[in-house]
DODO-144203 format. One record per atom (N, C-alpha, C): residue in one letter; x, y, z. Coordinates in steps of 0.05 Angstrom, whole numbers, plus 5000, padded with zeros to 4 digits. Atoms other than C-alpha are relative to their C-alpha. Last residue first. Layout:
REM residues N
AXYZ...
END
This chain:
REM residues 380
G498950265003G821979093337G498049785004P498250055023P819479743365P501049715000A497250024992A813579743413A501849944976S498549765009S807079983382S502949995008A500149975028A803579303385A501750234989S498550215012S805879173456S500150034969A497249944996A803379843480A501849794987S499349775017S796579723448S503050075003K499950095028K796179023478K500850234981R497650165003R798079293547R500249904971R497649834999R792879843544R502549854994A500049845025A787379373521A502550184999I499250185022I789278883577I500150164974D497150064997D789079443629D501049824977N498549765007N782279703604N503049955002A500249965029A779279013605A501750244991V498450215013V781878893676V500050044970A497149954996A779379563703A501749804986V499349755015V772379483673V503050045002A500250075028A771678763699A500950244982G497750165008G774178963768G500049944971K497649834999K769279533778K502449844989S500249805021S763479093756S502450174998I499750135026I765678503799I499950214977E497150055004E766778953859E500549864973R498849745006R759579203852R503049974995L500749935027L757278483848L501150274992L498450145019L761078293911L499450084971G501250235014G757878813955G501849884979T502049915020T759179513983T498949774982V502449904986V762479264047V497950094980S499649754985S767278874005S497450085013N502649914988N768178193973N500650245017R499649804979R774078093926R497250085010F498950134976F774277453886F500450195023G502250134985G769877653827G501049865026V502449844996V775177813776V498049845015F502150144985F782277533777F497750205003Y501749824984Y787577733726Y497849835014I502450124988I793277343696I498650195018G502150035021G798177683648G497649855010S501050285002S803977543696S498049974977D498950135024D808078183686D498749724995G497149995001G803878603733G501049884975A498850264997A796778353734A503050005000K498150055021K793379013748K501549745005G498049805005G787279023791G501849934978N501149745007N780778683808N502150214995V502949974998V784478103841V499250294994A500949815021A791578083816A497050045000S498949744994S794177763881S499150214979G502149805001G789477173873G501050285004N501850024977N794676673895N497950225002L501749775003L799676913843L498050025023N499149784983N804776423870N498350254997K500850054972K800875843840K500750245018A502949984997A801476113769A499249985029D500849735008D808976253768D497050045004E499549804978E810275623809E499150284992G497449885001G807075163758G500350215021Q497750184997Q799775013749Q502650144997L497649845003L793375403761L502449835005F499050005028F787874893751F502450184995S500050265012S785874663821S501050004971A497550144994A788075313854A500149724987Y498049965020Y782475653817Y502749865006N498750255009N777175323859N502350044981A499249985027A774175873903A501549754991R497349905005R770975653967R500450044970Y498950065026Y764075523995Y502850114998G498649825018G760375534061G501149884974T497249974992T758575084119T501750154979A499749735011A750975114113A502950095007L497349904996L750874354124L500250274986V499149845023V743474194129V502750125007I497849814995I741673624176I500650144974A498349945022A735173224178A502150205008D500650175023D730372884225D501950044977F500549875026F733273184288F499449794979Q500650215019Q733573034363Q499250134973G502449965016G737073534407G499649774981K500550195022K742073524463K497550074985S502850035008S745174014513S499849814976G501250244988G752173894540G497149954993D500949934972D754674604527D498749765014N497749954982N758674354467N499350085028F498649755005F752574064433F502250045021R499349904974R749973344429R501850254995A497349894994A746573174365A500350085029G499849734990G740772774337G502850095005D502549845004D737872124313D500250285010E501850125021E743771654302E497650184995G500950274995G748572104341G498249904978I502550075013I752672724322I499349715007E500250255015E758072974368E497249974988A498050184988A760673594405A500049734985I500750284997I757074084359I502349845013G498750195018G757774834367G499449715007P497149975003P752575224406P501249804980A498550184983A745075214394A503050054996I497149975004I740275744368I501449805020K498450024975K732875584360K503050034993I497450095007I728475844303I501649995026A500550185023A720975904315A502649894989S499350274994S722676174384S499349804978E502650144996E719076824368E500449715007A501349884977A725677204379A497349875006I498550094976I729076714332I498750115025K500850284995K723576834280K501649885024R502750004990R724677584285R499149725007V499949914972V732177504278V497249995012T499150214982T731277084215T499950085029G502250104985G727177614179G500749785020V502449955015V731577884124V497549885014D502550114990D737877964165D497650084983I501949785006I744378084129I497249895006V502650115006V749377614163V498150244996P501850064978P755977984162P497549864989I502349825000I760777914102I498249935024K502350144988K767477584114K497750195004A502150015020A772677854066A497649855010A500750285006A777877664119A497949974978S497750184996S781678314132S499449724990Q497549915013Q776878834104Q502249795001I500449995029I770278484120I502750074986Q500350275009Q772678304190Q499649984970Q497350115001Q775079014202Q499949714990L498649915024L768279264182L502849904998L501550075024L764578834233L501550084975G502249835008G769678884289G498849934973Q499249825021Q773978294310Q497550164991A498349794988A771978004377A500850204979P497150074999P766377624343P501550235013R498449885021R759277804364R502849905001R498049814991R755077334406R501550114976I498549895022I748576974390I501950215010G497750175005G745876534446G501750094977F500850245015F738876814446F502449824994K501950154983K740277314502K499049754986S498550184982S746377534463S498149835017L500250275009L741877814409L501449805018D497650144990D740778474444D499749704993G500150104972G735678824401G502549865008L500750295000L735578874325L499549905028A501650095022A735679624312A498949725003F502549845001F738079884379F498149904978D501650084977D743079324386D497450155001L501250265007L745379474315L498449895023I502149955019I746680214331I498449744994F502149864985F750580044394F497650054981P501550174982P754579514357P497750135015F502050185013F756079994299F498649825020I502749895000I759580534340I497949804992V500849944972V766080184359V497150085001D500450254986D766879864291D499350035029N502650125008N765580534259N499549745014A502149854987A771280844298A497249894994R500250084972R775880284277R497950155015L501150274996L774380384204L499749935029P498250225003P775681134205P498749735006L498450074976L769681584199L502049784994L500049804980L765881964145L501949955023T498849755012T767381564082T500150215022T497250035005T766480894118T501350244987A498550014975A759881104148A503049984995I499849734989I756981324081I501850005025M498449835018M758680664047M500350285012A497250084998A756280254107A501750184983V499149914973V749580624110V503049955003M499649715001M748680534035M501150115026Q497849955019Q749779784039Q500750304998I497650014984I745279764100I502550044983P498650265004P739579994056P502750005015V497849965019V736180594089V501549744996G501049945027G729280504121G502150044979F501749774998F731780544193F499150104972L499749884974L737280054176L498550265000D500549715001D735279624117D500150105028R499649935028R738178924108R499550304995P502550005015P738878894183P500550074971V500949725006V745878714208V497349984986I502550005014I748478074241I499150294997H501249735003H755677974261H497549984984V500949915026V757277264282V499050285001G501649765001G760876924339G499450084972D498649754994D763276214332D498150245001R497650064986R760275514334R501550255010L498249775004L753175684317L502549975016S497650044984S748675084308S502050214993V497449935012V742075324280V502249965020T498149924979T735774954301T502650074985P497149985003P729974914252P501550085025R499049914974R722974664266R503050014999A498050174988A719374594199A500950125026G501050194980G712874944184G501949805011A501450225013A714575294119A499049785020E502549905013E716275964150E498449784987A501949914980A721175624197A497450094988L501150234986L724675254141L497950075020D501750145019D725475874099D498749765013L502549845003L728176254159L498149864982A501450034975A733275704174A497350154999I501350275001I735175714100I498549955026E502349995017E736276464106E498649734996A502149834988A740776434166A497550004983G501250144977G744775854138G497750155013T501550235011T745876214071T498649855023N502549905013N747776884102N498349764990G499449785018G752776544148G497450094988M501849775002M750276144206M501350234985G498849765012G753075444205G498050224997I497349964989I750174754217I501350234985V498449855020V742674764205V502750065013L497649874989L739274214246L501550134977V497749985018V732274054222V502350155014S498049854984S726273814262S502649994984Q497750134990Q720973614211Q501750185018G500650154976G713973864199G502349865013A502449914985A715574074128A499449825023F499450004971F722673854109F497650095017P499450274991P721573644036P500349985031K502150205002K717874294023K500749725010A500650144975A723174754051A498049784998N502149874984N726374973986N499349835024V501749855019V732174823940V497850165014Y502649924989Y737874583985Y498550174979D502150175011D743374233946D497250065011A499949985029A748674773957A497849844986S501849795008S746374794030S500050044969H498749744999H749774124038H498150214990I499449865026I745173544051I501750245006V497949804998V744273024106V500550124973K499049885025K737872614112K502150215006G501849845015G736972194175G501350114975R501650175018R740971604201R498050174983F502749895002F746572014233F498549844979R501950154984R752671594251R497150074994E500750245014E756871874194E498049825015L502349965017L756572554226L499149754986T501750255002T761272294281T497550054983P499550244983P764272994294P497949784997V501949974978V762973464235V500349745016P500850234984P768973514188P498050075022P498050074980P768874114142P499149775017S501350174980S764174084082S502249935021V498150094980V765874644034V498549845022P501050024973P761774733971P502249895019E500250274990E765774923909E498950005029A500150205021A765375543864A499549715011N501350234987N763476063915N499749774982Y499249984971Y768176633895Y498949765015G501949984978G767176423823G501250005027S501350264995S770976183762S498350005025A502649914990A772676883737A498349765008V501250214983V780076793723V497450115012V501749894980V781877263666V498649775015V502050184989V787777013626V498450155021Y501549914977Y792277433581Y497849795008P498349854982P797777263532P498750085026A500749724998A793576713501A501950145018R497849844991R794475993478R499250295000V499949735011V788275553475V502550145012S497749874989S787474803482S500250284988S498549815016S780874453472S502550105015S499750095028S776373873492S501650204983T501150265006T775773873568T500749914971S502750064990S780274473579S499149734990E501050265009E787574653571E497449945014I502450074984I789675383577I498949754988L501450215014L796775523553L497749915019W501250214983W799376193576W498649804982Q502950004998Q804176643538Q499149785020A500949744989A811476843540A497050015004G498449785009G813676123532G499250265013D499250115026D807875673548D501650224986R498349845018R806475793622R500649854974R497250004995R800775403653R501650164979V499149745010V793275403662V503050015007A497449894993A790674693671A500450274987R498350194986R784374283671R502650125010V497249935003V779174803653V501749825017T498649984974T772474463649T502950064995E497150005003E769174603582E501350055027G499050274995G761874403585G503049974997L501150144977L759875053553L501049725003R499850285007R764075473506R499249845025P498050174987P761576163523P500049724989K500650285006K757576543471K502149835013L498150174986L757277273492L499249714996Q499350235017Q753477663440Q502249835012F497249975008F753778293484F500949774982N499549735008N746178353490N502950044989E501149965026E745177603492E500750284989A498450155018A749777523551A499150034971Y497449875002Y746278083587Y501849864980A500349775018A739377803571A502750144997D500550115027D741277133603D499950234979L497550115010L744277503663L499749884972Y498249785006Y737977923673Y502749904988Q501049875024Q733377323668Q501950224991I499450195022I737676953720I499150124973M497149995004M737377553766M500849824977M499549765015M729877583757M503050044994E501050045027E729276863779E500550244983R498450195015R733776973840R499149984971P500350294993P730177583867P501549834980V500850175023V732878293858V499849715009Y498350244995Y732978723921Y499149794980R497549904988R730279413902R502049775004P500149894972P724979103858P502850085010Y498950204981Y725779043782Y499850125028D502250134985D720979513744D501049775018K501249834980K726679983725K497849865017P502449875009P730579433690P498650165022F502450174998F737379293720F497650154990P501349994974P742979733694P497649805000V502850075001V746979513633V498750005027F501449895024F753779823616F497049945001P499349775015P757679413668P498250054976L497450045013L753978913712L500550244981S500250085028S748379103760S502949984989S499650285004S749079083836S499949914971F497250054997F749779803859F500749704994Q498549775011Q743080073835Q503049945002K499550045029K739979383848K501750224988I502149865016I740779433923I500849994970T499249735007T745078913958T498150134980H500049854975H742478293992H500950284997L497649844994L740577993926L499750145026H499949735012H734677533934H502850125003L497749824999L734476783948L499450264985R500849754989R727676453957R502250215000E502049855015E728975883908E499450285012Y502650054989Y735475603935Y498050214990H500649894973H741275713888H497249945009R500150204979R742375233830R499350115028R502250185006R740575713774R499749785021W502549864994W744976243805W497649824994S500349994971S750775753806S497450145008S501050254989S749775593733S499650015030A501049934973A750476313710A498949755014I498849774987I751376063638I498750045028E501649765002E749375353619E501450235014H501350005026H752674683608H498050234997D502750105000D757574743666D498850044972K500050284995K765174813660K497149885000E501750054977E765075483626E499649705004L500350284995L770475743579L498449965026I500950054973I769976453551I499649695003I501550254998I774276603490I499249975029F499950164975F776977293474F498349754997N500850275008N778877763417N500249825024L498150214997L779078483443L498849734991G499250105026G775079073417G502049775001A497249915005A774879433484A501049904973N500149705003N767179373488N502850114992R501449945025R767878623476R500050304994L498050075021L773078583532L498850054972C498049785000C768278963578C502149944978A501249755010A762478503560A502050224998G500450025029G766777883569G498850254988A497449985013A769278113637A499649984970A499249724998A762078233660A502750044986L501649855019L760077543634L500750305000G499150075027G765877213670G498450154979A497349895005A764377573735A501049954972P500049705002P756777453732P502850114995G501949894981G757776703718G500050304997A502149855013A761076463654A497750075020G502449974985G767776213680G497950184986I500850264988I774976233656I497550055018V501549954976V776176813608V499049735011V501850224993V781576703556V498750075027V500750044972V784477333526V498449745002D498749804982D787977543462D499649935029A501849784994A786276883428A501550215016T499049774986T789976293398T497850215004E500949765013E788375583378E500950245017P502049854986P792775023403P499050244984M499049744991M796074593351M497950155016
END
């Protein structure tokens, strides 16, 4: 027989831990299932130099601010320490090594089947991660390449690449920062940039870009900001088009709102590009045994390739049945309607993913508590 709980939380990263803390605060009975054998596993796997790109004041989880002695932009190791302490503080004990295989209807409730258990619950919180699975889109004739090829998910630091010529495919925040890491360690990185990209400084004239964006969006309409921002950014970073970097046709804030696509937050990459320590190349036409030919006809020889081609959520792999599949993340950070399934950690915004996680965890726990109370007091 399946065991029962008020709520099953899927995932023990920041979103799952935040949801657990809020559910604990609301006095609800819950179980957290985590596929890996440690909490915050993605943070432990991230490349070593990673820092939060959003300021600590807006990036902590519910009820527990970052320690005062933490820097403005929290580094990876301190983030891991914070998450470990957070779980300890709320006595969160996720069931580790429990990969969720299926979430499906079981009468009026949900049946959650994992590696070694089955749980029935009226409510499910999906917190399995915005960046749960690496994405490796097809790269023309990549199989020909004789050098080392890794996804950015497996990149730790630049030591294995010192002195080498490295092609970084993709320029989101991860690709830009890996290229910087490589350049600072004596490698020779080239970033292949297929499409346009918005780049913003982490601090604009001494003010965190997160704060600038928050203020701007409260003062002016989105479209007005998207007209003004390019002029401000050109003043702050210079004209990047001369290096082969162009902006997308869609405005910066519009792109965040419509596609949840966050701009590249520059922590030094632009300076290295200006110094020619990082080269920019267009999209790839084909890969050869020892290099690549790009769409403009230019060529380059490389010792290694890093696929900085992004990540995706994975909840579609375990949500079963039409009721579940049709949700498609629609209850992100909000009310679940009649479904009983909530999503936390899948909405990125101009103010940062962690801030959205905190807001969403509080809202979800409050809604579940309200629904449980209403159900208990209903006649019959």
